VMD Tcl script that draws the C-alpha trace (Angstrom):
set ca {
  {36.88 -12.07 -5.41}
  {38.20 -11.37 -8.90}
  {36.06 -9.53 -11.44}
  {35.94 -9.07 -15.19}
  {34.57 -6.25 -17.31}
  {31.66 -6.54 -19.73}
  {34.11 -6.60 -22.63}
  {36.01 -9.48 -21.05}
  {32.69 -11.30 -20.55}
  {31.97 -10.80 -24.27}
  {35.15 -12.66 -25.15}
  {34.64 -15.37 -22.53}
  {30.97 -16.12 -23.27}
  {30.90 -15.26 -27.01}
  {27.79 -13.08 -26.80}
  {27.35 -9.40 -27.64}
  {28.08 -6.63 -25.16}
  {24.54 -5.36 -25.66}
  {23.19 -8.78 -24.62}
  {25.42 -8.86 -21.55}
  {24.26 -5.40 -20.47}
  {20.65 -6.55 -20.81}
  {21.41 -9.62 -18.68}
  {23.00 -7.35 -16.08}
  {20.01 -5.01 -16.13}
  {17.68 -7.99 -15.61}
  {19.74 -9.16 -12.64}
  {20.60 -12.46 -14.27}
  {24.35 -12.45 -13.66}
  {24.81 -13.45 -10.03}
  {27.23 -11.33 -8.00}
  {27.63 -8.54 -10.57}
  {28.23 -5.12 -9.03}
  {27.50 -1.78 -10.67}
  {29.95 1.03 -9.92}
  {28.90 4.24 -11.61}
  {28.16 3.33 -15.22}
  {30.42 0.27 -15.22}
  {29.81 -3.33 -14.15}
  {32.16 -5.71 -12.35}
  {31.29 -9.33 -13.13}
  {32.66 -12.18 -10.95}
  {35.33 -14.01 -12.94}
  {33.73 -17.37 -12.07}
  {30.15 -16.30 -12.90}
  {28.22 -18.78 -15.01}
  {26.97 -17.74 -18.44}
  {23.18 -17.33 -18.09}
  {20.97 -19.57 -20.20}
  {19.40 -17.84 -23.18}
  {16.07 -16.77 -21.73}
  {14.74 -16.07 -25.22}
  {14.70 -19.82 -25.87}
  {12.61 -20.59 -22.79}
  {9.11 -21.58 -23.78}
  {6.01 -20.46 -21.96}
  {4.80 -23.05 -19.44}
  {1.47 -24.45 -20.59}
  {0.28 -25.23 -17.05}
  {-3.46 -24.74 -16.79}
  {-4.53 -23.21 -13.51}
  {-8.01 -23.76 -12.09}
  {-10.47 -20.91 -11.50}
  {-14.03 -21.74 -10.48}
  {-15.37 -18.27 -11.30}
  {-18.41 -17.10 -13.29}
  {-17.77 -15.22 -16.53}
  {-18.94 -11.91 -15.04}
  {-16.97 -12.30 -11.82}
  {-14.84 -9.18 -12.33}
  {-17.67 -6.90 -13.46}
  {-18.02 -5.21 -10.08}
  {-14.32 -4.49 -9.61}
  {-14.03 -3.22 -13.18}
  {-17.03 -0.91 -12.74}
  {-15.57 0.53 -9.54}
  {-12.20 1.03 -11.17}
  {-13.87 2.78 -14.11}
  {-15.73 5.04 -11.67}
  {-12.51 5.93 -9.87}
  {-10.76 6.70 -13.15}
  {-13.62 9.04 -14.07}
  {-12.74 11.14 -11.03}
  {-9.12 11.59 -12.04}
  {-7.03 13.62 -11.86}
  {-7.11 13.56 -8.07}
  {-5.61 16.60 -6.36}
  {-2.01 16.19 -5.19}
  {-2.97 16.87 -1.58}
  {-5.76 14.28 -1.55}
  {-3.65 11.72 -3.40}
  {-0.74 12.16 -0.97}
  {-3.06 11.79 2.02}
  {-4.51 8.59 0.57}
  {-1.14 7.12 -0.34}
  {0.39 7.92 3.05}
  {-2.49 6.22 4.85}
  {-2.42 3.19 2.56}
  {1.37 2.82 2.67}
  {1.27 2.87 6.47}
  {-1.45 0.21 6.65}
  {0.28 -1.83 3.94}
  {3.61 -1.77 5.78}
  {2.02 -2.55 9.15}
  {0.03 -5.54 7.87}
  {2.67 -7.03 5.56}
  {5.25 -6.98 8.35}
  {2.65 -8.18 10.86}
  {1.94 -11.27 8.76}
  {5.62 -12.16 9.13}
  {5.63 -11.68 12.91}
  {6.54 -8.01 13.41}
  {5.00 -6.93 16.75}
  {4.84 -3.16 16.19}
  {1.33 -1.72 16.38}
  {-0.10 0.49 13.64}
  {0.63 3.60 15.73}
  {4.17 2.42 16.52}
  {4.75 1.72 12.82}
  {3.71 5.29 12.03}
  {6.04 6.65 14.72}
  {8.98 4.64 13.35}
  {8.31 6.05 9.88}
  {8.47 9.50 11.44}
  {12.01 8.71 12.62}
  {11.32 7.90 16.27}
  {12.63 4.78 18.02}
  {10.23 2.60 20.00}
  {11.60 1.39 23.34}
  {11.54 -2.34 23.92}
  {11.37 -3.18 20.22}
  {14.23 -4.76 18.28}
  {16.34 -3.04 15.64}
  {15.15 -5.69 13.18}
  {11.51 -4.68 13.66}
  {12.40 -1.03 13.14}
  {14.32 -1.86 9.96}
  {11.45 -3.96 8.64}
  {9.21 -0.89 8.77}
  {11.71 1.49 7.21}
  {12.72 -1.01 4.53}
  {9.15 -1.82 3.51}
  {8.35 1.87 3.08}
  {11.45 2.26 0.90}
  {10.37 -0.73 -1.18}
  {6.95 0.87 -1.78}
  {8.66 4.06 -2.92}
  {10.77 1.96 -5.28}
  {7.57 0.52 -6.78}
  {6.41 4.09 -7.43}
  {9.65 4.74 -9.36}
  {9.21 1.59 -11.46}
  {5.65 2.58 -12.34}
  {6.62 6.17 -13.07}
  {9.39 5.04 -15.41}
  {7.08 2.40 -16.96}
  {9.61 -0.36 -16.33}
  {8.51 -3.99 -16.70}
  {8.56 -6.62 -13.96}
  {11.89 -8.39 -14.26}
  {14.11 -10.61 -12.14}
  {16.31 -7.56 -11.64}
  {13.47 -5.52 -10.15}
  {12.29 -8.43 -7.99}
  {15.83 -8.78 -6.63}
  {16.02 -5.04 -6.00}
  {12.73 -5.13 -4.07}
  {14.04 -8.02 -1.98}
  {17.32 -6.24 -1.37}
  {15.42 -3.26 0.04}
  {13.36 -5.56 2.28}
  {16.43 -7.16 3.90}
  {18.71 -4.10 3.89}
  {20.61 -3.95 7.19}
  {18.85 -7.12 8.37}
  {20.58 -9.76 6.26}
  {22.87 -8.02 3.78}
  {24.52 -11.32 2.87}
  {21.32 -12.69 1.35}
  {19.61 -9.43 0.34}
  {18.74 -9.45 -3.35}
  {20.25 -12.90 -3.92}
  {18.59 -16.20 -4.71}
  {18.92 -18.79 -1.96}
  {21.86 -21.21 -2.04}
  {20.28 -23.74 0.30}
  {17.09 -25.74 0.64}
  {14.41 -24.45 3.02}
  {10.98 -25.51 4.28}
  {7.82 -23.54 5.05}
  {6.54 -24.45 8.49}
  {3.00 -25.80 8.35}
  {2.73 -25.78 4.54}
  {2.00 -28.91 2.51}
  {3.89 -27.62 -0.53}
  {7.48 -28.85 -0.86}
  {9.80 -26.11 -2.11}
  {11.97 -26.68 -5.19}
  {15.67 -27.41 -4.85}
  {17.75 -24.24 -4.69}
  {19.79 -25.35 -7.70}
  {16.83 -24.84 -10.06}
  {15.63 -21.54 -8.56}
  {17.32 -19.36 -11.25}
  {15.75 -21.47 -14.02}
  {12.32 -21.31 -12.37}
  {12.56 -17.54 -11.96}
  {13.47 -17.10 -15.62}
  {10.47 -19.21 -16.59}
  {8.19 -17.30 -14.20}
  {8.90 -13.97 -15.92}
  {8.37 -15.53 -19.35}
  {5.07 -17.04 -18.16}
  {3.94 -13.78 -16.57}
  {4.44 -11.93 -19.83}
  {2.36 -14.58 -21.59}
  {-0.58 -14.50 -19.15}
  {-2.36 -11.94 -21.30}
  {-5.55 -14.02 -21.48}
  {-6.12 -13.54 -17.76}
  {-7.84 -10.64 -16.01}
  {-5.23 -8.34 -14.35}
  {-6.33 -9.50 -10.89}
  {-5.80 -13.14 -11.84}
  {-2.46 -12.27 -13.43}
  {-1.27 -10.44 -10.30}
  {-2.52 -13.24 -8.01}
  {-0.73 -15.86 -10.12}
  {2.50 -13.86 -10.02}
  {2.35 -13.68 -6.22}
  {1.40 -17.34 -5.86}
  {3.95 -18.74 -8.27}
  {6.71 -16.49 -6.93}
  {6.21 -17.54 -3.32}
  {5.83 -21.15 -4.52}
  {9.38 -20.96 -5.88}
  {10.47 -19.26 -2.64}
  {13.59 -17.88 -4.35}
  {15.05 -16.22 -1.26}
  {16.14 -17.49 2.16}
  {13.89 -14.93 3.87}
  {11.57 -12.10 2.88}
  {9.63 -14.06 0.25}
  {6.18 -13.11 1.57}
  {6.78 -9.37 1.72}
  {8.53 -9.41 -1.66}
  {5.71 -11.41 -3.28}
  {3.03 -9.08 -1.93}
  {4.94 -6.07 -3.20}
  {5.43 -7.64 -6.63}
  {1.73 -8.57 -6.82}
  {0.79 -4.96 -6.09}
  {3.30 -3.76 -8.67}
  {1.47 -5.92 -11.22}
  {-1.92 -4.52 -10.14}
  {-0.72 -0.92 -10.32}
  {0.94 -1.50 -13.70}
  {-2.48 -2.66 -14.90}
  {-4.26 0.45 -13.61}
  {-5.61 -1.00 -10.36}
  {-4.91 -0.11 -6.74}
  {-2.56 -1.97 -4.40}
  {-4.32 -4.35 -2.01}
  {-3.62 -4.91 1.66}
  {-3.82 -8.40 3.13}
  {-4.68 -7.85 6.80}
  {-2.58 -9.76 9.29}
  {-5.83 -10.93 10.92}
  {-6.56 -12.76 7.64}
  {-3.21 -14.54 7.70}
  {-4.68 -18.04 8.07}
  {-7.16 -17.53 5.20}
  {-4.33 -16.12 3.09}
  {-1.97 -19.00 3.83}
  {-4.66 -21.65 3.26}
  {-5.60 -20.15 -0.12}
  {-1.95 -20.14 -1.20}
  {-1.30 -23.68 0.00}
  {-4.39 -24.90 -1.90}
  {-3.13 -23.18 -5.05}
  {0.36 -24.65 -4.65}
  {-0.79 -28.22 -4.04}
  {-3.76 -28.45 -6.44}
  {-3.26 -25.66 -8.98}
  {-6.67 -24.26 -7.98}
  {-6.30 -20.51 -7.50}
  {-10.02 -19.82 -6.96}
  {-9.80 -18.98 -3.25}
  {-6.72 -16.82 -3.65}
  {-8.14 -14.88 -6.61}
  {-11.38 -14.31 -4.70}
  {-9.40 -12.96 -1.74}
  {-7.42 -10.52 -3.91}
  {-10.53 -9.42 -5.81}
  {-12.37 -8.75 -2.54}
  {-9.44 -6.68 -1.25}
  {-9.27 -4.71 -4.51}
  {-12.97 -3.86 -4.21}
  {-12.40 -2.72 -0.61}
  {-9.54 -0.47 -1.68}
  {-11.50 1.03 -4.58}
  {-14.43 1.76 -2.26}
  {-12.06 3.40 0.21}
  {-10.82 5.77 -2.50}
  {-14.31 6.48 -3.82}
  {-15.72 7.18 -0.33}
  {-13.00 9.75 0.31}
  {-13.60 11.40 -3.06}
  {-17.35 11.91 -2.57}
}
mol new
graphics top color blue
foreach p $ca { graphics top sphere $p radius 0.5 }
foreach p [lrange $ca 0 end-1] q [lrange $ca 1 end] { graphics top cylinder $p $q radius 0.2 }
display resetview
């Protein structure tokens, strides 16, 4: 494959070098490779549409929730914040336990057969006999993706297509390197779901619009905003595989960016989770899904508060 430099792209596309570097940073130039501080751009790469001209989607989602629905979760979050700063030792213990459970359940939803104890052992660097390399990599990769979220939050970076692609690339690293971090180039179906996925040709456009919409969902409570991001992302299904794990990670990134805790969807609740998503995708009614995420957030806040008593 032949490549061009950013300066050559400036001449070819007639846009500023600063704009091109921003597009590269946002992951909007397909196939671009960063080597050191320089970028190699495929010579046949298409000029990205000007995202700044994309208007916010005015779709009205449905939420059958009382006005005071989030009072409890907000009170618990306020109580937890009153106990900060939490000691480094306690915080590390909490995060390690949560990251383990998060990794175990998120992979379990997708069919990983490792037990919670086996997942912990794999994270400690030990191989489990009788289990596939893929299942081992799913554990290691998910843990690395969580650590990447921590870096994004620490650096106060926004949620962008670039970061979503990077999260996905970590999820599929060593499992499917060909498709890791790249939007799908084929049409796929979700087994058992009523929702029909969009054609792969419009995935880049839909992802651009999703980020614009997300940044304009300021009127929503942070839990609704995070739930919508997850639901609308997995509705687009931008990747060949790994959409569920990526969407759950991105939802938690949104929650943590808003000062809340990450939530864990238990694999035993998979059917409830899938049904709530399918209802949202086919009717626009996110009530069930928001209720599920709110309930899980309350559980996580109580877990923290119980350990801090």
